[in-house]
VOBA-1610 file (N, C-alpha, C; in pm, whole numbers, padded with zeros to 5 digits, always signed):
BEGIN
Met+09543+10824+08870Met+09670+10764+08905Met+09783+10862+08874Lys+09871+10883+08970Lys+09984+10973+08949Lys+10114+10893+08950Ile+10203+10931+08859Ile+10332+10864+08846Ile+10442+10966+08868Asp+10537+10932+08953Asp+10654+11015+08977Asp+10776+10933+08937Val+10849+10979+08837Val+10968+10908+08790Val+11085+10946+08880Leu+11119+10857+08971Leu+11232+10881+09060Leu+11364+10865+08986Gly+11367+10773+08892Gly+11486+10750+08813Gly+11450+10687+08681Ser+11528+10719+08579Ser+11499+10670+08443Ser+11620+10607+08376Gly+11733+10602+08447Gly+11857+10560+08385Gly+11881+10410+08389Ser+11985+10371+08318Ser+12025+10230+08314Ser+12112+10198+08435Ala+12161+10076+08441Ala+12234+10029+08558Ala+12356+10115+08590Phe+12425+10162+08486Phe+12551+10232+08507Phe+12544+10377+08461Ala+12425+10434+08463Ala+12407+10574+08422Ala+12491+10666+08510Lys+12555+10766+08449Lys+12644+10855+08523Lys+12572+10975+08582Ser+12462+11017+08522Ser+12394+11135+08572Ser+12250+11109+08614Lys+12189+11006+08560Lys+12050+10976+08594Lys+12044+10877+08710Asn+11933+10881+08783Asn+11908+10778+08884Asn+11872+10647+08816Thr+11893+10538+08887Thr+11849+10408+08838Thr+11697+10406+08827Ala+11645+10323+08740Ala+11503+10328+08703Ala+11412+10287+08818Ala+11316+10375+08849Ala+11215+10347+08952Ala+11106+10452+08942Ile+10985+10416+08983Ile+10874+10511+08987Ile+10793+10488+09114Thr+10716+10590+09152Thr+10608+10569+09248Thr+10476+10582+09173Val+10378+10506+09219Val+10243+10507+09162Val+10147+10537+09277Thr+10064+10639+09261Thr+09974+10683+09368Thr+09832+10692+09316Asp+09737+10637+09391Asp+09597+10644+09348Asp+09529+10769+09401Ala+09401+10785+09369Ala+09328+10906+09406Ala+09314+10921+09557Ala+09324+10810+09629Ala+09312+10814+09775Ala+09447+10835+09844Gly+09555+10844+09766Gly+09686+10867+09822Gly+09765+10742+09854Lys+09713+10625+09820Lys+09787+10501+09844Lys+09900+10490+09741Met+10019+10456+09789Met+10139+10466+09705Met+10219+10336+09702Trp+10262+10300+09581Trp+10357+10191+09559Trp+10488+10250+09507Leu+10598+10186+09545Leu+10729+10210+09485Leu+10762+10090+09398Val+10801+10116+09273Val+10840+10008+09182Val+10991+10014+09164Asp+11059+09916+09221Asp+11204+09900+09219Asp+11272+10005+09308Cys+11393+09969+09352Cys+11464+10056+09446Cys+11614+10034+09432Gly+11671+10091+09326Gly+11814+10081+09303Gly+11893+10170+09396Pro+12026+10175+09380Pro+12112+10243+09478Pro+12092+10393+09490Thr+12043+10459+09387Thr+12025+10605+09395Thr+11883+10646+09433Ile+11794+10550+09450Ile+11654+10583+09474Ile+11625+10634+09615Pro+11690+10583+09720Pro+11666+10643+09851Pro+11690+10794+09853Arg+11798+10839+09792Arg+11824+10983+09790Arg+11714+11059+09717Ala+11666+11004+09606Ala+11556+11068+09534Ala+11432+11079+09622Leu+11406+10976+09701Leu+11291+10980+09792Leu+11314+11079+09906Phe+11438+11083+09961Phe+11466+11178+10068Phe+11438+11320+10021Asn+11475+11350+09897Asn+11457+11486+09844Asn+11311+11523+09825Arg+11223+11425+09823Arg+11080+11454+09807Arg+11009+11478+09939Asn+11078+11452+10049Asn+11022+11479+10182Asn+10884+11415+10202Leu+10872+11293+10158Leu+10745+11221+10176Leu+10726+11185+10323Pro+10602+11175+10368Pro+10578+11121+10502Pro+10641+10983+10515Leu+10685+10948+10634Leu+10753+10820+10655Leu+10669+10701+10612Asp+10539+10712+10629Asp+10450+10600+10601Asp+10386+10607+10463Ala+10433+10699+10378Ala+10366+10722+10249Ala+10368+10598+10159Ile+10483+10534+10148Ile+10496+10417+10061Ile+10445+10295+10136Gln+10343+10233+10082Gln+10283+10117+10148Gln+10332+09984+10091Val+10373+09987+09964Val+10415+09864+09896Val+10539+09893+09812Ile+10634+09801+09814Ile+10745+09803+09718Ile+10732+09680+09630Tyr+10729+09704+09498Tyr+10723+09594+09401Tyr+10857+09586+09331Phe+10916+09467+09329Phe+11043+09447+09260Phe+11018+09369+09131Ser+11053+09432+09018Ser+11041+09363+08889Ser+11139+09246+08881His+11259+09268+08937His+11362+09165+08945His+11470+09218+09039Ile+11576+09142+09060Ile+11671+09184+09163Ile+11813+09203+09112His+11830+09249+08990His+11961+09303+08955His+11988+09423+09047Pro+12114+09450+09081Pro+12143+09553+09181Pro+12085+09691+09151Asp+12076+09727+09023Asp+12023+09860+08991Asp+11874+09870+09016His+11812+09759+09055His+11669+09760+09085His+11639+09729+09231Cys+11742+09689+09309Cys+11712+09653+09448Cys+11815+09698+09551Ala+11932+09746+09508Ala+12040+09771+09604Ala+12011+09886+09701Gly+11909+09967+09672Gly+11875+10076+09763Gly+11786+10034+09879Leu+11738+09910+09878Leu+11643+09867+09980Leu+11696+09880+10122Pro+11818+09833+10155Pro+11862+09845+10294Pro+11875+09990+10341Ala+11919+10079+10253Ala+11931+10220+10292Ala+11794+10280+10321Leu+11694+10243+10240Leu+11560+10297+10261Leu+11500+10243+10391Ile+11518+10115+10417Ile+11469+10057+10542Ile+11540+10120+10662Asn+11670+10144+10650Asn+11745+10207+10758Asn+11695+10348+10786Tyr+11663+10420+10680Tyr+11607+10556+10695Tyr+11476+10550+10771Trp+11388+10461+10729Trp+11258+10448+10796Trp+11276+10407+10942Lys+11367+10316+10969Lys+11394+10275+11107Lys+11447+10391+11189Ser+11542+10465+11132Ser+11606+10574+11205Ser+11507+10683+11244Phe+11406+10704+11160Phe+11308+10809+11187Phe+11175+10753+11237Gln+11179+10625+11280Gln+11067+10563+11352Gln+10940+10547+11269Arg+10954+10495+11149Arg+10835+10455+11076Arg+10760+10351+11159Ser+10627+10358+11154Ser+10547+10261+11230Ser+10452+10180+11142Ala+10411+10234+11028Ala+10314+10164+10944Ala+10377+10041+10879Pro+10303+09934+10863Pro+10357+09814+10798Pro+10393+09841+10653Leu+10487+09764+10603Leu+10532+09772+10464Leu+10514+09636+10399Thr+10462+09636+10277Thr+10450+09512+10200Thr+10556+09512+10089Ile+10629+09405+10077Ile+10727+09388+09969Ile+10682+09271+09883Ile+10667+09298+09754Ile+10622+09196+09659Ile+10736+09164+09562Cys+10769+09038+09553Cys+10878+08996+09465Cys+10853+08853+09420Gln+10931+08809+09324Gln+10921+08672+09277Gln+10970+08576+09387Pro+10906+08461+09401Pro+10942+08370+09511Pro+11091+08336+09516Glu+11151+08317+09398Glu+11292+08279+09395Glu+11385+08395+09427His+11331+08516+09434His+11412+08634+09466His+11402+08673+09613Arg+11307+08614+09685Arg+11280+08661+09821Arg+11400+08646+09915Ala+11465+08532+09914Ala+11575+08509+10008Ala+11686+08611+09989Ala+11719+08641+09864Ala+11824+08740+09837Ala+11782+08879+09885Leu+11657+08915+09860Leu+11609+09046+09906Leu+11606+09054+10058Gln+11563+08948+10123Gln+11559+08948+10269Gln+11700+08961+10327Ser+11798+08904+10258Ser+11935+08909+10308Ser+11992+09051+10306Ile+11947+09133+10209Ile+11994+09272+10209Ile+11902+09363+10289Ala+11774+09330+10296Ala+11681+09412+10373Ala+11722+09419+10519Cys+11772+09307+10574Cys+11806+09304+10716Cys+11925+09393+10750Leu+12003+09434+10649Leu+12112+09529+10675Leu+12057+09663+10721Gly+11932+09690+10687Gly+11870+09817+10725Gly+11846+09831+10873Tyr+11848+09719+10947Tyr+11829+09727+11092Tyr+11928+09640+11170Trp+12028+09585+11102Trp+12133+09506+11168Trp+12206+09591+11272Pro+12247+09536+11387Pro+12243+09395+11428Pro+12112+09353+11496Glu+12015+09444+11502Glu+11887+09407+11561Glu+11816+09306+11470Gln+11725+09233+11527Gln+11653+09129+11453Gln+11523+09179+11391Thr+11474+09290+11441Thr+11350+09349+11390Thr+11367+09499+11378Thr+11274+09561+11305Thr+11278+09706+11291Thr+11153+09766+11354Thr+11130+09894+11332Thr+11020+09964+11400Thr+10886+09941+11334Phe+10885+09869+11222Phe+10760+09845+11149Phe+10760+09702+11095Glu+10644+09650+11075Glu+10629+09514+11022Glu+10654+09513+10871Ile+10726+09412+10824Ile+10746+09392+10681Ile+10676+09262+10641Gln+10580+09274+10551Gln+10508+09157+10500Gln+10560+09125+10361Trp+10597+09000+10339Trp+10650+08957+10210Trp+10544+08879+10134Leu+10519+08919+10010Leu+10422+08851+09925Leu+10489+08810+09794Asp+10443+08700+09737Asp+10496+08652+09610Asp+10425+08721+09493Thr+10501+08756+09392Thr+10442+08805+09267Thr+10356+08695+09205Glu+10238+08733+09161Glu+10148+08639+09094Glu+10113+08693+08956Asp+10059+08607+08871Asp+10016+08652+08738Asp+09907+08758+08749Ser+09818+08739+08845Ser+09708+08833+08866Ser+09672+08835+09014Phe+09659+08955+09071Phe+09623+08965+09212Phe+09564+09104+09237Ser+09514+09125+09356Ser+09455+09254+09390Ser+09511+09304+09522Trp+09501+09434+09542Trp+09548+09497+09666Trp+09464+09623+09691Gln+09385+09623+09793Gln+09308+09740+09836Gln+09240+09813+09719Gly+09173+09737+09635Gly+09101+09796+09523Gly+09183+09809+09396Trp+09313+09786+09403Trp+09398+09786+09284Trp+09395+09646+09223Gln+09397+09641+09089Gln+09410+09515+09018Gln+09547+09513+08951Leu+09621+09407+08975Leu+09757+09395+08923Leu+09771+09270+08839Gln+09841+09284+08727Gln+09875+09169+08643Gln+10023+09178+08609Thr+10089+09066+08604Thr+10231+09065+08572Thr+10261+08963+08463Ala+10372+08983+08395Ala+10414+08891+08289Ala+10565+08897+08274Glu+10623+08785+08240Glu+10767+08778+08226Glu+10812+08842+08096Thr+10922+08915+08102Thr+10987+08968+07983Thr+11108+08880+07951Gln+11176+08913+07843Gln+11297+08838+07805Gln+11418+08910+07863His+11471+08856+07972His+11581+08922+08040His+11680+08818+08092Glu+11796+08866+08132Glu+11903+08778+08180Glu+11858+08695+08300Ile+11785+08756+08391Ile+11720+08683+08499Ile+11570+08712+08489Ser+11490+08636+08560Ser+11345+08652+08549Ser+11302+08792+08591Asn+11234+08862+08503Asn+11181+08996+08526Asn+11032+08994+08497Arg+10953+09054+08586Arg+10808+09055+08568Arg+10760+09198+08546Ala+10715+09226+08423Ala+10647+09352+08394Ala+10516+09355+08471Ile+10463+09476+08494Ile+10341+09487+08574Ile+10243+09585+08510Leu+10115+09551+08517Leu+10006+09638+08472Leu+09923+09676+08594Phe+09915+09808+08620Phe+09832+09861+08728Phe+09697+09902+08671Ser+09590+09856+08732Ser+09455+09902+08697Ser+09395+09964+08822Val+09389+10098+08823Val+09349+10174+08941Val+09270+10296+08896Asp+09163+10328+08965Asp+09085+10449+08934Asp+09043+10454+08787Asn+09009+10340+08730Asn+08969+10330+08589Asn+09080+10374+08493Gln+09203+10360+08536Gln+09319+10393+08454Gln+09417+10276+08456Arg+09496+10265+08349Arg+09589+10153+08338Arg+09729+10202+08306Leu+09823+10154+08384Leu+09964+10187+08367Leu+10044+10059+08353Phe+10127+10053+08249Phe+10216+09938+08227Phe+10360+09982+08253Tyr+10435+09897+08324Tyr+10576+09925+08351Tyr+10653+09796+08329Ser+10751+09801+08240Ser+10813+09677+08192Ser+10919+09620+08285Gly+10980+09704+08372Gly+11103+09655+08430Gly+11204+09639+08318Asp+11295+09545+08329Asp+11396+09525+08225Asp+11354+09414+08128Gly+11409+09422+08007Gly+11393+09310+07915Gly+11314+09342+07789Arg+11333+09257+07690Arg+11259+09270+07565Arg+11115+09224+07585Pro+11023+09284+07512Pro+10883+09243+07524Pro+10864+09097+07483Thr+10772+09031+07547Thr+10731+08895+07513Thr+10584+08898+07474Lys+10534+08787+07426Lys+10392+08780+07393Lys+10307+08813+07515Ala+10349+08764+07631Ala+10273+08787+07753Ala+10278+08933+07797Ser+10395+08996+07789Ser+10404+09136+07831Ser+10335+09228+07731Arg+10338+09193+07603Arg+10265+09271+07503Arg+10115+09270+07531Ala+10064+09155+07575Ala+09921+09145+07604Ala+09882+09238+07717Leu+09969+09255+07816Leu+09941+09349+07925Leu+09949+09493+07878Met+10042+09520+07790Met+10066+09657+07745Met+09956+09710+07653Lys+09888+09622+07586Lys+09800+09659+07475Lys+09697+09766+07510Asp+09632+09754+07623Asp+09523+09846+07655Asp+09561+09949+07761Ala+09690+09965+07786Ala+09734+10061+07887Ala+09713+10204+07839Asp+09676+10292+07931Asp+09669+10435+07898Asp+09808+10493+07881Leu+09903+10438+07956Leu+10042+10480+07949Leu+10129+10357+07971Ala+10230+10340+07886Ala+10322+10227+07899Ala+10465+10277+07907Phe+10539+10227+08004Phe+10683+10250+08012Phe+10753+10123+07968Gln+10838+10134+07866Gln+10908+10017+07813Gln+11058+10043+07813Glu+11133+09948+07866Glu+11278+09959+07863Glu+11326+09966+07719Cys+11418+10059+07692Cys+11471+10078+07556Cys+11618+10114+07569Ala+11701+10014+07583Ala+11841+10037+07614Ala+11918+10102+07499Cys+11885+10061+07376Cys+11971+10091+07262Cys+11892+10147+07145Phe+11952+10238+07070Phe+11886+10295+06952Phe+11888+10196+06835Thr+12002+10131+06816Thr+12014+10035+06706Thr+11956+09900+06748Glu+11920+09821+06648Glu+11853+09694+06674Glu+11948+09594+06738Leu+11902+09531+06844Leu+11979+09427+06912Leu+11934+09290+06861Ala+12009+09189+06895Ala+11974+09052+06854Ala+11840+09013+06916Ala+11768+08929+06848Ala+11635+08888+06894Ala+11639+08818+07029Asp+11753+08757+07062Asp+11764+08687+07190Asp+11834+08772+07296Asp+11846+08903+07272Asp+11913+08990+07368Asp+11829+09005+07495Ser+11895+09058+07598Ser+11832+09072+07728Ser+11768+09209+07748His+11782+09299+07649His+11731+09435+07662His+11649+09476+07540Gly+11564+09575+07561Gly+11484+09630+07453Gly+11563+09729+07369Asp+11517+09754+07246Asp+11581+09851+07159Asp+11475+09936+07089Phe+11519+10047+07030Phe+11427+10143+06971Phe+11351+10084+06852Val+11419+10007+06770Val+11354+09948+06652Val+11238+09860+06696Asp+11262+09776+06794Asp+11156+09687+06843Asp+11043+09766+06909Cys+11079+09873+06980Cys+10976+09956+07045Cys+10885+10023+06942Gln+10941+10061+06826Gln+10858+10122+06723Gln+10761+10021+06662Lys+10809+09899+06642Lys+10719+09793+06594Lys+10608+09768+06696Leu+10646+09768+06821Leu+10551+09745+06930Leu+10445+09854+06933Ala+10488+09979+06924Ala+10395+10091+06930Ala+10295+10087+06815Glu+10343+10049+06696Glu+10255+10044+06579Glu+10158+09926+06587Glu+10210+09811+06623Glu+10126+09691+06627Glu+10017+09700+06734Leu+10052+09755+06850Leu+09958+09760+06962Leu+09880+09890+06969Gln+09919+09988+06886Gln+09855+10120+06889Gln+09852+10174+07032Ile+09970+10179+07093Ile+09983+10222+07232Ile+09949+10370+07244Asn+09869+10404+07343Asn+09823+10543+07360Asn+09939+10638+07387Arg+10020+10607+07488Arg+10139+10686+07520Arg+10249+10589+07560Leu+10367+10608+07504Leu+10478+10516+07529Leu+10598+10594+07580Gly+10640+10563+07702Gly+10759+10623+07760Gly+10876+10527+07752Leu+10985+10569+07691Leu+11104+10486+07676Leu+11202+10521+07787Tyr+11257+10421+07851Tyr+11345+10450+07965Tyr+11452+10342+07978His+11540+10360+08079His+11651+10267+08101His+11742+10266+07978Cys+11755+10382+07914Cys+11840+10394+07794Cys+11986+10405+07836Trp+12073+10338+07763Trp+12215+10351+07789Trp+12259+10495+07763Asp+12355+10542+07841Asp+12401+10681+07830Asp+12441+10717+07687Glu+12511+10627+07620Glu+12562+10657+07486Glu+12453+10650+07379Glu+12334+10606+07416Glu+12225+10590+07321Glu+12110+10688+07341Val+12100+10747+07459Val+11978+10821+07494Val+11955+10943+07406Asp+12060+11013+07366Asp+12040+11132+07282Asp+11982+11095+07146Lys+12026+10982+07091Lys+11972+10937+06961Lys+11825+10898+06974Ile+11792+10833+07084Ile+11653+10793+07106Ile+11565+10915+07127Arg+11615+11010+07205Arg+11539+11133+07231Arg+11514+11210+07101Ala+11616+11220+07017Ala+11600+11291+06890Ala+11500+11220+06799Ala+11498+11088+06804Ala+11409+11011+06717Ala+11263+11026+06753Val+11233+11054+06880Val+11092+11068+06921Val+11049+11214+06933Ala+11141+11306+06907Ala+11107+11448+06915Ala+10991+11478+06819Gly+10889+11543+06869Gly+10773+11576+06787Gly+10668+11468+06780Asn+10696+11352+06837Asn+10599+11243+06840Asn+10514+11257+06966Glu+10388+11291+06949Glu+10301+11317+07063Glu+10270+11192+07145Lys+10293+11076+07087Lys+10259+10952+07156Lys+10379+10885+07222Gln+10500+10939+07201Gln+10619+10878+07258Gln+10708+10984+07322Phe+10782+10942+07423Phe+10875+11033+07490Phe+10983+10951+07559Val+11094+11015+07585Val+11199+10954+07666Val+11176+10998+07810Ser+11163+10903+07899Ser+11138+10935+08039Ser+11260+11003+08100Glu+11235+11091+08195Glu+11341+11167+08261Glu+11321+11164+08412Asp+11430+11170+08486Asp+11420+11181+08631Asp+11337+11304+08667Gly+11244+11288+08760Gly+11163+11399+08805Gly+11036+11421+08726Leu+11017+11346+08617Leu+10894+11358+08539Leu+10775+11314+08624Gln+10670+11395+08625Gln+10549+11361+08699Gln+10431+11364+08603Leu+10351+11259+08608Leu+10238+11244+08517Leu+10112+11210+08596Asp+10000+11262+08550Asp+09869+11232+08609Asp+09784+11170+08499Leu+09754+11042+08512Leu+09681+10974+08405Leu+09542+11031+08385Ser+09485+11094+08484Ser+09352+11153+08467Ser+09356+11275+08376Arg+09476+11324+08346Arg+09489+11445+08263Arg+09556+11418+08130Leu+09589+11294+08102Leu+09653+11264+07973Leu+09549+11253+07863
//
């Protein structure tokens, strides 16, 4: 499984892209996880084939995780994508996502490729991939996801503090990405993760590799300094590429 970090920043990051990754299996099948406003440009710069991304998974629909969708659809329409696209989101988020997706081909009613909409489930499969999701503690419903592909496991939190359910998914991951907005400890009922809680999480679950991301601009240097020299933890960066078969 290969991971390409398109963006690692928080909602209002000034220099980093908004948080998103692509996940690719050994056969070249690719998912995009989240698509904030700066993600289309990151994808354009990678010169991927038009049909490379087969699925977009939305952890939730705050703008920094979904506002890039119409631009990406418009790009694919403009350059005549033909392969179908699957979009997976929470049922209650679908109408809002569909309302912005159609801007990508407005005023036409259809685009050059079929879009299939699927609901996020606790557990489901896709072309040999096994997926599990769990809710985190966030301002709106956010579903962390565990990918099990090619005998490798990747956890990606989306936004929010870990919950009992998301911890259970993270436990056996080969690599886990966890949102870590702040270096100092936040309130237990906060909507974002913090470094103190992430350290407790890493110790309790004995996480193999932990990538911290979605850090606030004013906090990221402190978090980066705190994990310097820690072989099991790192601060995620735009453009970081990882191959789980080589970790």
